[in-house]
DSSP file (Angstrom, degrees, kcal/mol; ACC not computed):
  #  RESIDUE AA STRUCTURE BP1 BP2  ACC     N-H-->O    O-->H-N    N-H-->O    O-->H-N    TCO  KAPPA ALPHA  PHI   PSI    X-CA   Y-CA   Z-CA
    1    1 A M              0   0    0      0, 0.0     2,-0.4     0, 0.0    39,-0.1   0.000 360.0 360.0 360.0 132.5   77.9  147.3  106.6
    2    2 A K        -     0   0    0      1,-0.0     2,-0.6     0, 0.0     0, 0.0  -0.661 360.0-134.3 -78.6 130.7   79.0  143.9  105.7
    3    3 A I        -     0   0    0     -2,-0.4    -1,-0.0     1,-0.0     2,-0.0  -0.769  20.3-141.9 -87.3 122.1   82.3  143.8  104.1
    4    4 A M        -     0   0    0     -2,-0.6     2,-2.3     1,-0.1    29,-0.1  -0.274  31.8 -90.5 -77.9 167.9   82.4  141.6  101.0
    5    5 A N  S    S+     0   0    0     -2,-0.0    -1,-0.1     3,-0.0     3,-0.0  -0.460  83.0 122.2 -81.2  73.9   85.3  139.4  100.0
    6    6 A V  S    S-     0   0    0     -2,-2.3    26,-0.1     1,-0.1    -3,-0.0  -0.860  70.9 -78.1-128.5 161.1   87.1  142.0   97.9
    7    7 A P        -     0   0    0      0, 0.0    26,-2.5     0, 0.0     2,-0.4  -0.236  47.1-152.3 -60.1 149.7   90.6  143.5   98.1
    8    8 A M  E     +a   33   0A   0     24,-0.2     2,-0.3    35,-0.0    26,-0.2  -0.960  17.3 173.8-127.8 144.7   91.2  146.2  100.8
    9    9 A K  E     -a   34   0A   0     24,-2.4    26,-2.7    -2,-0.4     2,-0.1  -0.965  28.4-115.8-140.5 157.1   93.6  149.1  101.0
   10   10 A S  E  >  -a   35   0A   0     -2,-0.3     4,-1.8    24,-0.2     3,-0.3  -0.467  28.0-109.6 -89.4 165.0   93.9  151.9  103.5
   11   11 A V  H  > S+     0   0    0     24,-2.0     4,-2.2     1,-0.2     5,-0.2   0.890 121.7  57.7 -56.2 -39.9   93.4  155.6  102.9
   12   12 A S  H  > S+     0   0    0     23,-0.2     4,-2.1     1,-0.2    -1,-0.2   0.874 102.6  53.4 -61.2 -38.7   97.2  155.9  103.3
   13   13 A D  H  > S+     0   0    0     -3,-0.3     4,-2.5     1,-0.2    -1,-0.2   0.899 109.9  47.2 -62.5 -40.3   97.8  153.5  100.4
   14   14 A I  H  < S+     0   0    0     -4,-1.8    -2,-0.2     1,-0.2    -1,-0.2   0.860 111.0  51.6 -73.1 -32.8   95.6  155.6   98.1
   15   15 A K  H  < S+     0   0    0     -4,-2.2    -1,-0.2    -5,-0.2    -2,-0.2   0.890 113.1  46.0 -65.6 -37.4   97.3  158.7   99.2
   16   16 A R  H  < S-     0   0    0     -4,-2.1    -2,-0.2     1,-0.2    -1,-0.2   0.953 136.3   0.0 -68.6 -51.2  100.7  157.1   98.4
   17   17 A S    >X  +     0   0    0     -4,-2.5     4,-1.3    -5,-0.2     3,-0.6  -0.592  59.6 171.8-148.5  79.4   99.8  155.7   95.1
   18   18 A P  H 3> S+     0   0    0      0, 0.0     4,-1.8     0, 0.0     3,-0.2   0.865  83.5  56.1 -56.7 -40.6   96.4  156.1   93.7
   19   19 A M  H 3> S+     0   0    0      1,-0.2     4,-2.6     2,-0.2     5,-0.2   0.823 101.6  58.4 -65.7 -29.7   97.2  154.7   90.3
   20   20 A R  H <> S+     0   0    0     -3,-0.6     4,-2.4     2,-0.2    -1,-0.2   0.917 104.7  51.2 -63.0 -40.0   98.4  151.5   92.0
   21   21 A I  H  X S+     0   0    0     -4,-1.3     4,-2.0    -3,-0.2    -2,-0.2   0.920 110.7  47.8 -64.0 -42.9   95.0  151.1   93.5
   22   22 A F  H  X S+     0   0    0     -4,-1.8     4,-2.2     2,-0.2    -1,-0.2   0.889 110.4  52.1 -62.6 -40.9   93.3  151.5   90.1
   23   23 A E  H  X S+     0   0    0     -4,-2.6     4,-3.2     1,-0.2    -1,-0.2   0.922 109.6  49.6 -57.0 -45.7   95.7  149.0   88.6
   24   24 A R  H  X S+     0   0    0     -4,-2.4     4,-2.4     1,-0.2    -2,-0.2   0.868 109.0  52.2 -64.7 -38.2   94.8  146.5   91.3
   25   25 A A  H  X>S+     0   0    0     -4,-2.0     5,-1.8     2,-0.2     4,-0.7   0.898 112.4  46.1 -62.1 -42.0   91.1  147.1   90.7
   26   26 A K  H ><5S+     0   0    0     -4,-2.2     3,-0.5     2,-0.2    -2,-0.2   0.931 112.5  49.0 -66.5 -47.9   91.7  146.4   87.0
   27   27 A E  H 3<5S+     0   0    0     -4,-3.2    -2,-0.2     1,-0.2    -1,-0.2   0.905 117.5  40.5 -60.4 -41.7   93.8  143.3   87.6
   28   28 A S  H 3<5S-     0   0    0     -4,-2.4    -1,-0.2     2,-0.2    -2,-0.2   0.556 101.6-134.2 -85.4  -6.8   91.3  141.7   90.1
   29   29 A N  T <<5S+     0   0    0     -4,-0.7     2,-0.3    -3,-0.5    -3,-0.2   0.899  74.6  97.0  53.3  43.0   88.4  142.8   87.9
   30   30 A N  S   <S-     0   0    0     -5,-1.8    -1,-0.2    -6,-0.2    -2,-0.2  -0.955  81.6 -95.0-151.8 161.7   86.8  144.0   91.2
   31   31 A G        -     0   0    0     -2,-0.3     2,-0.5    -3,-0.1    14,-0.2  -0.416  34.7-131.2 -76.3 162.1   86.4  147.1   93.3
   32   32 A I  E     - B   0  44A   0     12,-2.3    12,-2.7   -26,-0.1   -24,-0.2  -0.976  14.6-133.6-116.9 122.3   88.9  147.9   96.1
   33   33 A Y  E     -aB   8  43A   0    -26,-2.5   -24,-2.4    -2,-0.5     2,-0.5  -0.496  14.8-147.1 -68.3 139.5   87.5  148.8   99.5
   34   34 A I  E     -aB   9  42A   0      8,-3.0     7,-3.2   -26,-0.2     8,-1.1  -0.952  17.4-160.7-110.9 124.2   89.3  151.8  101.0
   35   35 A L  E     -aB  10  40A   0    -26,-2.7   -24,-2.0    -2,-0.5     2,-0.4  -0.817  16.2-171.7-111.2 143.8   89.5  151.6  104.8
   36   36 A N  E >  S- B   0  39A   0      3,-2.7     3,-0.8    -2,-0.4    -2,-0.0  -0.955  84.9 -14.2-132.7 115.1   90.1  154.3  107.4
   37   37 A R  T 3  S-     0   0    0     -2,-0.4     3,-0.1     1,-0.2    -1,-0.1   0.903 129.4 -55.4  56.1  44.3   90.6  153.0  110.9
   38   38 A N  T 3  S+     0   0    0      1,-0.2     2,-0.4     0, 0.0    -1,-0.2   0.681 116.2 114.5  65.1  22.0   89.3  149.6  109.8
   39   39 A Q  E <  S-B   36   0A   0     -3,-0.8    -3,-2.7     0, 0.0     2,-0.4  -0.969  72.7-115.6-118.9 137.2   86.1  151.1  108.6
   40   40 A V  E     +B   35   0A   0     -2,-0.4    -5,-0.2    -5,-0.2     3,-0.1  -0.565  38.6 167.3 -69.0 123.7   85.1  151.0  104.9
   41   41 A V  E     -     0   0A   0     -7,-3.2     2,-0.3    -2,-0.4    -6,-0.2   0.478  60.0 -21.3-114.3  -7.1   84.9  154.6  103.7
   42   42 A G  E     -B   34   0A   0     -8,-1.1    -8,-3.0     2,-0.0     2,-0.4  -0.987  54.5-115.7-179.9 176.6   84.7  154.1  100.0
   43   43 A V  E     -B   33   0A   0     -2,-0.3     2,-0.5   -10,-0.2   -10,-0.2  -0.998  19.0-144.0-132.6 136.7   85.3  151.8   97.0
   44   44 A V  E     +B   32   0A   0    -12,-2.7   -12,-2.3    -2,-0.4     2,-0.3  -0.888  25.0 174.0-103.3 130.4   87.7  152.4   94.1
   45   45 A L        -     0   0    0     -2,-0.5     2,-0.1   -14,-0.2   -14,-0.1  -0.938  32.3-114.8-126.2 151.3   86.6  151.2   90.7
   46   46 A T     >  -     0   0    0     -2,-0.3     4,-2.4   -16,-0.1     5,-0.2  -0.415  37.6-105.7 -76.0 169.5   88.0  151.6   87.3
   47   47 A R  H  > S+     0   0    0      1,-0.2     4,-3.2     2,-0.2     5,-0.3   0.944 122.3  51.3 -63.2 -46.0   86.0  153.7   84.8
   48   48 A N  H  > S+     0   0    0      1,-0.2     4,-2.4     2,-0.2    -1,-0.2   0.912 109.9  49.3 -57.5 -42.7   85.0  150.5   82.9
   49   49 A Q  H  > S+     0   0    0      2,-0.2     4,-2.2     1,-0.2    -1,-0.2   0.917 112.9  46.6 -60.7 -45.9   83.8  148.9   86.1
   50   50 A Y  H  X S+     0   0    0     -4,-2.4     4,-3.0     1,-0.2    -2,-0.2   0.938 113.3  47.7 -63.1 -47.3   81.8  151.9   87.1
   51   51 A E  H  X S+     0   0    0     -4,-3.2     4,-3.1     1,-0.2     5,-0.2   0.890 110.8  52.6 -66.6 -36.7   80.2  152.3   83.7
   52   52 A S  H  X S+     0   0    0     -4,-2.4     4,-2.1    -5,-0.3    -1,-0.2   0.927 113.0  43.5 -56.4 -48.3   79.4  148.6   83.6
   53   53 A I  H  X S+     0   0    0     -4,-2.2     4,-2.3     2,-0.2    -2,-0.2   0.923 114.4  51.0 -66.6 -43.3   77.6  148.8   86.9
   54   54 A Y  H  X S+     0   0    0     -4,-3.0     4,-2.7     1,-0.2    -2,-0.2   0.932 111.9  46.1 -56.0 -50.5   75.9  152.0   86.0
   55   55 A N  H  X S+     0   0    0     -4,-3.1     4,-2.1     1,-0.2    -1,-0.2   0.861 112.0  51.1 -65.0 -34.8   74.6  150.6   82.7
   56   56 A E  H  X S+     0   0    0     -4,-2.1     4,-2.2    -5,-0.2    -1,-0.2   0.907 110.8  48.5 -67.0 -39.9   73.4  147.4   84.3
   57   57 A M  H  X S+     0   0    0     -4,-2.3     4,-2.8     2,-0.2    -2,-0.2   0.934 111.4  49.9 -66.5 -44.2   71.5  149.4   87.0
   58   58 A E  H  X S+     0   0    0     -4,-2.7     4,-1.9     1,-0.2    -1,-0.2   0.903 110.1  51.4 -63.0 -38.0   69.9  151.6   84.3
   59   59 A S  H  X S+     0   0    0     -4,-2.1     4,-2.4     2,-0.2    -1,-0.2   0.884 110.1  49.0 -61.2 -41.8   68.9  148.5   82.4
   60   60 A L  H  X S+     0   0    0     -4,-2.2     4,-2.2     2,-0.2    -2,-0.2   0.913 109.5  51.7 -66.3 -40.9   67.3  147.1   85.5
   61   61 A Y  H  X S+     0   0    0     -4,-2.8     4,-2.2     1,-0.2    -2,-0.2   0.867 108.4  51.8 -62.5 -35.0   65.5  150.3   86.2
   62   62 A D  H  X S+     0   0    0     -4,-1.9     4,-2.9     2,-0.2    -2,-0.2   0.919 109.7  49.9 -65.8 -44.2   64.1  150.2   82.6
   63   63 A K  H  X S+     0   0    0     -4,-2.4     4,-2.3     1,-0.2    -2,-0.2   0.890 109.1  51.1 -64.1 -35.3   62.9  146.7   83.2
   64   64 A I  H  X S+     0   0    0     -4,-2.2     4,-2.1     2,-0.2    -1,-0.2   0.904 111.4  48.2 -61.0 -43.1   61.2  147.7   86.4
   65   65 A D  H  X S+     0   0    0     -4,-2.2     4,-2.8     1,-0.2    -2,-0.2   0.944 111.3  50.2 -61.7 -47.5   59.5  150.5   84.6
   66   66 A E  H  X S+     0   0    0     -4,-2.9     4,-2.6     1,-0.2    -2,-0.2   0.909 112.1  47.0 -57.7 -46.7   58.4  148.2   81.8
   67   67 A L  H  X S+     0   0    0     -4,-2.3     4,-2.5     2,-0.2    -1,-0.2   0.850 111.1  52.1 -60.2 -39.1   57.0  145.7   84.3
   68   68 A T  H  X S+     0   0    0     -4,-2.1     4,-2.4     2,-0.2    -2,-0.2   0.928 110.5  47.4 -65.4 -46.8   55.2  148.4   86.2
   69   69 A V  H  X S+     0   0    0     -4,-2.8     4,-2.8     2,-0.2     5,-0.3   0.952 113.0  49.7 -62.5 -48.1   53.6  149.8   83.0
   70   70 A R  H  X S+     0   0    0     -4,-2.6     4,-1.9     1,-0.2    -2,-0.2   0.911 111.0  49.9 -53.8 -45.3   52.5  146.2   81.9
   71   71 A E  H  X S+     0   0    0     -4,-2.5     4,-0.6     1,-0.2    -1,-0.2   0.911 112.7  45.4 -64.0 -41.5   51.1  145.5   85.3
   72   72 A R  H >< S+     0   0    0     -4,-2.4     3,-0.7     1,-0.2    -1,-0.2   0.876 112.4  50.7 -69.9 -35.9   49.1  148.7   85.3
   73   73 A L  H 3< S+     0   0    0     -4,-2.8    -1,-0.2     1,-0.2    -2,-0.2   0.810 107.3  55.0 -67.3 -28.7   47.8  148.2   81.7
   74   74 A A  H 3< S+     0   0    0     -4,-1.9     2,-0.9    -5,-0.3    -1,-0.2   0.608  84.2  99.8 -80.8 -11.9   46.7  144.6   82.7
   75   75 A D    X<  -     0   0    0     -3,-0.7     3,-1.1    -4,-0.6    -1,-0.0  -0.675  52.0-174.8 -81.3 107.9   44.6  146.0   85.5
   76   76 A N  T 3  S+     0   0    0     -2,-0.9    -1,-0.2     1,-0.3    -4,-0.0   0.633  78.6  61.7 -76.7 -14.2   41.1  146.1   84.1
   77   77 A N  T 3  S+     0   0    0     -3,-0.1    -1,-0.3     2,-0.1     2,-0.1   0.249  76.3 126.2 -95.4  11.4   39.7  147.8   87.2
   78   78 A R    <   -     0   0    0     -3,-1.1     2,-0.4    -6,-0.2    -6,-0.0  -0.426  63.6-116.8 -74.1 148.0   41.9  150.9   86.8
   79   79 A E        -     0   0    0     -2,-0.1     2,-0.4     2,-0.0    -1,-0.1  -0.674  29.8-157.6 -80.0 129.6   40.2  154.3   86.7
   80   80 A T        -     0   0    0     -2,-0.4     0, 0.0     0, 0.0     0, 0.0  -0.851   4.9-153.4-111.6 152.3   40.6  156.2   83.4
   81   81 A I        -     0   0    0     -2,-0.4     5,-0.1     2,-0.0    -2,-0.0  -0.978  28.2-110.3-121.7 130.6   40.3  159.9   82.8
   82   82 A P    >>  -     0   0    0      0, 0.0     3,-1.7     0, 0.0     4,-0.6  -0.302  25.3-123.6 -62.1 140.9   39.3  161.3   79.5
   83   83 A V  H >> S+     0   0    0      1,-0.3     4,-2.5     2,-0.2     3,-1.2   0.814 109.2  60.0 -58.3 -33.6   42.1  163.1   77.7
   84   84 A N  H 34 S+     0   0    0      1,-0.3    -1,-0.3     2,-0.2     6,-0.0   0.703 101.5  55.6 -71.4 -19.0   40.2  166.4   77.4
   85   85 A D  H <4 S+     0   0    0     -3,-1.7    -1,-0.3     1,-0.1    -2,-0.2   0.617 112.4  43.3 -80.1 -14.5   40.0  166.5   81.2
   86   86 A V  H << S+     0   0    0     -3,-1.2     2,-0.2    -4,-0.6    -2,-0.2   0.821 116.4  40.8-100.7 -39.3   43.8  166.2   81.4
   87   87 A I  S  < S-     0   0    0     -4,-2.5    -1,-0.1     2,-0.2     4,-0.1  -0.718  75.2-127.7-108.4 163.6   44.9  168.7   78.7
   88   88 A S  S    S+     0   0    0     -2,-0.2     2,-0.3    -3,-0.1    -4,-0.1   0.220  84.4  51.5 -96.5  16.3   43.6  172.0   77.7
   89   89 A F  S    S-     0   0    0      5,-0.0     2,-0.5     0, 0.0    -2,-0.2  -0.960  85.8-100.0-145.3 162.4   43.1  171.4   74.0
   90   90 A D    >   -     0   0    0     -2,-0.3     3,-1.7     1,-0.2     4,-0.3  -0.745  21.6-147.1 -86.4 125.4   41.4  168.9   71.6
   91   91 A L  G >  S+     0   0    0     -2,-0.5     3,-1.7     1,-0.3    -1,-0.2   0.816  97.1  67.6 -60.9 -30.2   43.9  166.4   70.1
   92   92 A N  G 3  S+     0   0    0      1,-0.3    -1,-0.3    -3,-0.0    -2,-0.0   0.756  95.0  57.2 -62.7 -20.8   41.8  166.3   67.0
   93   93 A D  G <  S+     0   0    0     -3,-1.7     2,-0.4     2,-0.1    -1,-0.3   0.572  83.7 103.9 -83.6  -8.3   42.8  170.0   66.4
   94   94 A V    <   -     0   0    0     -3,-1.7     2,-0.4    -4,-0.3    -3,-0.0  -0.624  61.8-149.9 -80.6 129.5   46.6  169.1   66.4
   95   95 A K        -     0   0    0     -2,-0.4     2,-0.3     2,-0.0    -2,-0.1  -0.831  16.5-123.1 -96.9 131.8   48.2  169.0   62.9
   96   96 A A        -     0   0    0     -2,-0.4     2,-0.7     1,-0.0     3,-0.0  -0.596  16.8-143.2 -78.6 134.7   51.1  166.6   62.4
   97   97 A D    >   -     0   0    0     -2,-0.3     3,-1.3     1,-0.1     4,-0.1  -0.907   6.7-162.9-100.0 111.0   54.3  168.2   61.1
   98   98 A E  T 3  S+     0   0    0     -2,-0.7     3,-0.3     1,-0.3    -1,-0.1   0.704  90.0  51.2 -61.6 -23.0   56.0  165.9   58.7
   99   99 A N  T 3  S+     0   0    0      1,-0.2    -1,-0.3     2,-0.1    -3,-0.0  -0.028  72.9 111.6-106.8  27.2   59.3  167.8   59.1
  100  100 A D  S <  S-     0   0    0     -3,-1.3    -1,-0.2     2,-0.2    -2,-0.1   0.507  90.5-109.9 -85.3  -1.0   59.5  167.8   62.9
  101  101 A G  S    S+     0   0    0      1,-0.4     2,-0.3    -3,-0.3    -2,-0.1   0.327  82.3 117.6  93.2  -8.9   62.5  165.4   63.0
  102  102 A W              0   0    0      1,-0.1    -1,-0.4     0, 0.0    -2,-0.2  -0.724 360.0 360.0 -90.5 142.6   60.6  162.4   64.3
  103  103 A E              0   0    0     -2,-0.3    -1,-0.1    -3,-0.1    -5,-0.0   0.431 360.0 360.0 -95.5 360.0   60.3  159.3   62.2
């Protein structure tokens, strides 16, 4: 694993003072690599850093899904299957419930 140019602390440091490591992550606005015998064993992030990364990743997954759908819809050579072959009832028999909670 390539070690990026980020702050590093040892497992001993995090055992001694975990809050100091979180404070350092917040101050540097970056994760802190945790090393054990000069090998990266983890990364410490603040809650905000983690949530930001997670939300960005989810947004990127959504964009990938959107692009995949658009690509598939643009494919004029795709095979289609009639809806009645997929479900066990006729959609024309379904009555809309105006009070189902959906707008």
